[in-house]
C-alpha positions as CSV (number, residue, x, y, z in Angstrom):
1,X,-68.6,-27.6,59.4
2,X,-68.9,-24.0,60.5
3,X,-70.6,-21.5,58.2
4,X,-68.8,-18.4,57.2
5,X,-70.2,-15.4,59.1
6,X,-69.1,-12.2,57.4
7,X,-71.3,-10.3,59.8
8,X,-69.3,-11.2,62.9
9,X,-67.1,-8.1,62.8
10,X,-69.9,-5.5,63.3
11,X,-69.0,-3.7,66.5
12,X,-71.6,-4.1,69.3
13,X,-73.9,-6.3,67.2
14,X,-75.1,-9.8,67.9
15,X,-76.8,-11.4,64.9
16,X,-79.5,-13.8,65.8
17,X,-78.5,-16.7,63.6
18,X,-79.0,-20.5,63.9
19,X,-76.1,-20.8,66.3
20,X,-77.6,-18.1,68.6
21,X,-81.0,-19.7,68.3
22,X,-79.6,-23.0,69.5
23,X,-77.7,-21.4,72.3
24,X,-80.8,-19.5,73.5
25,X,-83.5,-22.0,72.9
26,X,-84.5,-22.6,76.5
27,X,-84.0,-18.9,77.4
28,X,-86.4,-17.9,74.6
29,X,-88.9,-20.6,75.6
30,X,-88.9,-19.3,79.1
31,X,-89.6,-15.8,77.8
32,X,-92.5,-17.2,75.7
33,X,-94.0,-18.9,78.8
34,X,-94.5,-15.4,80.2
35,X,-97.3,-14.9,77.7
36,X,-99.6,-16.7,80.1
37,X,-100.8,-14.8,83.1
38,X,-100.4,-17.7,85.5
39,X,-96.7,-18.1,84.5
40,X,-96.1,-14.3,84.9
41,X,-97.6,-14.6,88.4
42,X,-95.4,-17.6,89.3
43,X,-92.3,-15.9,87.9
44,X,-93.0,-12.6,89.8
45,X,-93.8,-14.6,93.1
46,X,-90.4,-16.4,93.0
47,X,-88.2,-15.6,90.0
48,X,-85.4,-17.9,90.9
49,X,-87.7,-20.9,91.5
50,X,-89.5,-20.4,88.2
51,X,-86.2,-20.0,86.3
52,X,-84.9,-23.2,87.9
53,X,-87.8,-25.1,86.1
54,X,-86.1,-24.3,82.8
55,X,-82.9,-26.1,81.6
56,X,-81.1,-22.7,81.0
57,X,-77.5,-22.2,81.9
58,X,-76.8,-20.5,85.2
59,X,-75.4,-17.6,83.3
60,X,-78.6,-17.2,81.4
61,X,-80.6,-17.3,84.7
62,X,-78.3,-14.7,86.2
63,X,-78.7,-12.4,83.2
64,X,-82.5,-12.6,83.5
65,X,-82.4,-11.9,87.2
66,X,-80.2,-8.9,86.6
67,X,-82.5,-7.8,83.7
68,X,-79.3,-7.4,81.7
69,X,-80.9,-7.7,78.2
70,X,-77.7,-7.1,76.4
71,X,-76.2,-10.1,78.2
72,X,-79.3,-12.1,77.5
73,X,-78.8,-11.4,73.8
74,X,-75.2,-12.4,74.0
75,X,-76.4,-15.7,75.5
76,X,-78.8,-16.5,72.7
77,X,-81.8,-14.4,73.6
78,X,-83.9,-12.9,70.9
79,X,-85.1,-9.4,71.6
80,X,-88.7,-10.2,70.5
81,X,-88.8,-13.0,73.1
82,X,-86.9,-11.0,75.7
83,X,-89.6,-8.3,75.4
84,X,-91.9,-10.6,77.4
85,X,-89.6,-10.1,80.4
86,X,-90.0,-6.3,80.1
87,X,-93.8,-6.6,79.6
88,X,-93.9,-8.8,82.8
89,X,-92.1,-6.0,84.6
90,X,-94.5,-3.4,83.2
91,X,-92.0,-1.8,80.8
92,X,-92.6,-0.8,77.3
93,X,-90.3,-1.9,74.4
94,X,-89.1,1.7,74.2
95,X,-88.1,1.7,77.8
96,X,-86.3,-1.6,77.3
97,X,-84.5,-0.4,74.2
98,X,-83.4,2.7,76.0
99,X,-82.0,0.8,78.9
100,X,-80.0,-1.4,76.4
101,X,-78.4,1.6,74.8
102,X,-77.7,3.5,78.1
103,X,-80.3,6.1,77.3
104,X,-83.4,7.2,79.1
105,X,-86.7,6.4,77.5
106,X,-87.0,10.0,76.3
107,X,-83.5,10.1,74.9
108,X,-84.1,6.9,73.0
109,X,-87.5,8.1,71.7
110,X,-85.9,11.4,70.5
111,X,-83.1,9.6,68.8
112,X,-85.5,7.3,66.9
113,X,-87.7,10.2,65.9
114,X,-84.6,12.0,64.6
115,X,-83.8,9.1,62.3
116,X,-82.0,6.5,64.5
117,X,-78.4,6.2,65.5
118,X,-75.6,7.2,63.3
119,X,-74.0,4.5,61.1
120,X,-70.6,5.7,62.1
121,X,-68.9,3.1,64.3
122,X,-71.5,0.5,63.4
123,X,-70.1,-0.7,60.1
124,X,-68.5,-4.0,59.5
125,X,-64.8,-3.6,60.3
126,X,-64.0,-5.1,56.9
127,X,-66.4,-2.8,55.0
128,X,-64.9,0.0,52.9
129,X,-66.4,3.4,53.5
């Protein structure tokens, strides 16, 4: 029996719920493996070979190779696990978040200092204003 998900109609938002967790389990476990230096070295030496050791979908592997973090989230990735990929690449969380929003690191930083993004356009479609 599927659970009701009243949050499914928020534009541009993927909620990391139980369904997403199941979908991204192996993707997220791969990310967590990057906490060990030897695994980061193996991944950087041959990314595809290292990814092929994980029972991820081909689409998940392609999203990682492309460093398309938004697509990784769509495929079940959790941003806190995906941050390990950015760290492996020498990127800060701020750089990663900026890339996910189409902003430079500086633009993203300035937006967050100014109070974050506007709520307009980010409300539930069914929510009354």
